[in-house]
N, C-alpha and C positions, 0 to 999 in steps of 0.2 A: 329355275333349273340349277343343277349343280355347277359349281365353279369348275373351270377346265382342269385345274391342277397342273402339276409340273411333271414331265416325263423325260426319260432318257432312252434314246434309240442307239443301239450298238450294232454296227454293220459288220458282218462277217462275209467277205466278198468271194469266198472260194466255193466252187462247185465241182462235183465229180464229172459232170458233163454240162454243156450249155444247151438248154432247151431251145428248139427252133423258133418259138414264139416270144422268147424272153428278151426284153431290152433293158433289164435291170443291170446295175453295175456288178456283174459276176464274172469270175475268171477261173479258168481251168489250169491247174499246175500239175505237171507230170511228176515233179519231185515233191517230196513231203514238205508241207508248210512248216516253217519254224515257229511253232506256237509260243515258245518261250520269248522270242523276239517280239512277236505281235502283242502278247500280253503286256510286256513292258511298255510298248508304245501306247496301248489302250490306257494303261494306268497313267501315263504322263499326259495324254490328251484329256482325260477326265479331270485331272488336276487343273489343267489350263482352263477348261470350260467352267470349273467351279470358281476359279479366280474371276472370270468374267461375270458370273451369276452366282454370287455367294448367298448362303442362307436359305436356299430353297429346300422344300420338303418334297421328296420324290414319291409320287403316287403310283408310278408305273415304270417298268423297265421292259424294253422289247428288243430281243435279239433277232434281227432280220438279216436277209441276205439276198443273193448267195444262199448257202446252205449252212446255217448255224449248227445243225446237228452233226457237222463234221468237226466241230470244236470238241476238244477233250473236256470232260466234266471239270477237271481242275482249272482249265482256262476260264470256263464260265464262272466258277467260284472266285477266281482271282479278280475278274472284272467286277463282280458284285461286291467283293470286299473293297475295291477301289471306289466304287460309287458310294458305299456306306461311309467311307472315310472322308469323302468330299462333301456329301450332303446328308441330311437326315432322311432315312427311308421310313415311310409310314408302316405301322405294324401290319396292316392288311394290304400292303402294296401288291399290285398285280405284276408278276414277273413272268413274261411270256418268252418262249423260245420256238422259233419255226423249225420244223423237222421234216425231212423226207422219209417216207415209210418203208425204207429198206430194212431188212432184218438186221444188218450190221449196225445201223444207226439206232434202231429201236432198242438194242441191247444196252445203249448208253442211258436210257431213260431213268433208271434208278440213280445213276450218278448225277444227272441233272436235278433230280428232285432233292437229293442230299445237298446240292450246291445252293438251293433256294428257289429253283424254278417251280412255280405253282400253276402254270398254265402252258399248255403246248398247242401249237397250231400246225396241223399236218397238211402237207401239200399233196393231197390225194389226187385231185384234178379230174379223174374219171374212174368209173367203176366197171369198165369193160376193156378187155385186153386189146382190141383193135385200136381204140381211141388212145389208150395209154401209149401204145407203140407210135401212133401217128403224132402224138404230142411230144415224143422224144423222152418220155419218162423211163427211168431205169427200174422201177418197181413193178410188180405184178399186182393184180387185183387181190390175190390171196395175201400178199405181204401188206397191202394197204389195210385190209380187214384185220389182220393180226396186229398191226401197229395201233389201229384204233382201239382194239380191245385191251391191249397192253397199256396204252395211254390212259384209258378210263380207269384202269386198276391202280395206276400210280399217281396220277395228277388230279388235284381237286377240280380242275377245269380243263376242258378239251374243246378245241375248234378244229374244223378242217375246211379246206378249200376245194371247190369244184369249178371247172371251166365248162360253160355251155355255149350254144351256138357254134358247135363244132361242125366240120364238114359232113354233110349228109345226115345230120341229127334232126329227127322229127320231134314235134311237141309230145307225141305219144311216148316215144322212147325216153325223152327227158323226164316226163312225168314218172315213169316207172323207175328210172335211175335215182331221181331225187327222193322219191318215196322210200326207196331202199336205203339211201344214205341217211335219211332222218331216222330210220328204224334202228340204226346203230347207237342211238341214244345220246348223240351230241347235244350240247346246249347252245352252240354257236356255229353258224355256217357263213362262209364268205363265198359268194356265188358270182362269178365274173363271166360276162360275155366275152368270147374270144375276139380280141382286136388284133388287127394286122399292123404291127409297128414297123416303121421305116428302119432299115438297117439290119433286120432279122432275116434268117433264111425263109421264114414264112412270107415275108414281104416280097422277096424275089420270086418265089413260087406263085404267089397270088398275082403279081404283075405279069407273069408269063402265062397265066391262065391254067396253071397246073394245080391250083388250090382254090376251091370254090367254097365260100362260106354261105350260110343261109341268107336268102334275100330279106328285104325289109319286112315283108309280111310275115314270114316264118319267124324272123327275129322277134317281132312283136308278140307272136303267139307263144314263143318260148319264154319271153318275159312274163306274159300273163299266167302261164303255167307255174312259173317260179313263185309269183305272188300268191296264187291260189293254194298251191300245195303247202308252202311254208305257213301261210296264214291259218289254214285248216289244222296244221300240226302245232299251233301255238307258238310259232316262231316268226312273227311278222318282221318286215324290214324296218329296222331302226335307222338305217342308212341305205343309200340306193343299192349297194351290193352286199350288204351284211344283214343277217337275220339272227335273232337270238330270242331265247325265252326271257321273259321279263326279269330284269336284274342280272342277266348274264352277258350284257353288252361288253365289248372290248373297252376297258377303261383307257388303255393307251391310245387307241384310235380316236376315242372321244376327246382326248387332249388336242389332237390335230383339228378335228371337225368343229370343236367349240372354240377354237382359236386361242389355245393356251400356249404356254412356253414349253419348249423342249430342247434338250441338248442332243446334238448328233455327234456320235463318236465312231471313228473308224473310216476306212477308205470310201469316199463318195457319199458320206453321210451329210444330211441337211439338218439345220436347226433354226429355231426362232427364239432369240433371247432378248429380254429387255435389259439393256446395259446403260446405266446412268440415265434411266428414264426414257430411253429411245429403243424402240423395237428394231432388232437387226436381223438380217438374213445372213446365215452362215452356211458354208459348204466346204468340204474338204477335198483334197486331191483324190481322184478316182483310182489311179493305179496303185495297187496294194504296196508294192515295194517302194515306189516313190513316196507314198504317204508315210510309210514307216521311217524312211530316211529323213523326211521333213520333220517328223515328230522328234526324232533323235537329235536333229540339229537345232530346231526352233521351239520345241515344246508342243507344237500342234501341226496338223496338216492343212490348216485353213488356207483356202485359195479365194474364198469370198467372205467378206465381213463388212456388209454394207448396211447403212441406215435405210429403213423402208419409208418411203414417202407416205403421207396420209392417203393418197390415191391408191398406192399399191396395197396398203393395209385394207382399205375398203374393198378392193377387188378380191383379195385373199379371203377376207371374212365372208363375203357373199359366196364365193366358189366353194368354200369348205362348209359353211353353216347350212346352206340350202340343200346339201346332200342328206341332211338329217331329217327324219320324219318329224322331229320336234321343231324344226325350223330355226329362225333367228330372232334375237331380241333386237327390236328396232332402236330402242334407246341406246343399247350398247353399240350398235352400228354408228349411231350419231356421235357417241363419245370417242370411238376409234377414228372415224373418218373426218369428223368436223362438219359433216353435211347430212342431209336427210334424203332418203329415196324419193324419187319423183312420184307423188301421190297419183297422178294421172296414169302413169304406167302400172302402178299397183292396181288401180281400179280396172284398167283394161284387162289385166291378167286375171283378176277376180271374175270379171264378166265372162271371160273365156274358159273359166273353170280350171286354170293352171295353178293358181295359188289361192290361199285362203287366209283370212285373219284369224288369230286365236287371241281373244281378249283384246285389250287396247294396245299391247306392246309387242305382239309376236306375229310373225309371218312365216307360213310354211308352204311348201309345194304340195299339191294334191296328188293322189294316185294317178290321175290323168296327166299331170304335168311331169312326173318323174321320167317317163320314157323320152321326153324332149327337154331334159333338165338343162343342157347346155344352152339351148335357145332361150329358156326362161331366165337363166342367169344373165345372159348377154342383154336381154331386153331390160331387166331391172337395173343393171349396172351402167347402161349407156347414158 
């Protein structure tokens, strides 16, 4: 399998509105964001991370959020220039920017392409008006379709997100919607089951009985439809929630799932860097203004910079790697953790049809095991 590579994640924390299902580090500001100030802070924190992890070669950069398509193209260009000054960027590096498909943001696409972005990930989430409204999205179906068409005309690579297992959604309706989505010609789809996260408006509504999501049986049927429709279209799941045509997988996300190194830049960003031979967990201040002030005073907004124990690395390696259809390299698990997985547990899960061996050194979750992935990981890791 390919080496994980080194990635840079850049977090833009601002949104025009907070979606009721979202528990990401995103913030709404009524006043215009001072992008000049934030760009200067990004530049300084990039230099700080490069001092911790010098000499790396960047395989991917990912602008996530929040809503990165609220960034000015010149802000994106400035961040990419700072990354190029800090590390070497591969000639064919994947540079992704998440975007919301409103007409105003889509107009910026040409500017992002000129800045160096070569892949865009669109937060479509639904292709019917009622569900878009229910999810708190600000765009219409028509804007989403127009943004997808514009993105395909401008960027070499395009992905978009959809949320399923929405209130009242039937497997038949999802089949029709997903088939329609694939028909727009994308190479990559991120398909997430709606989860009710604590602290969100959806959590309060769900607890009050005012928001009902599909039960377990319908949820499983929706999962099965997802695998069937995408598989038939030549976009199998290469990761539990991500589907792509062969060769079109997200290189940046593969850095995470293959347990590579990545620098996290910006408010609330997380990273994993090997510093002086030790893998470290890093995280920055979540509040945007407090983060910027910390960077201006100290050079970075880091609030977590801890060495990871072998046990913690083993847990992370399993949790991330078993999400992939390719599975994990057992020899690498041993090198990282200093121990081997319990052979009896593996044998039991093989007998139950939850995992399978691939050659002598790989282990992967089966299609039957993916819907209960958390239980499989817990069983293997205990």
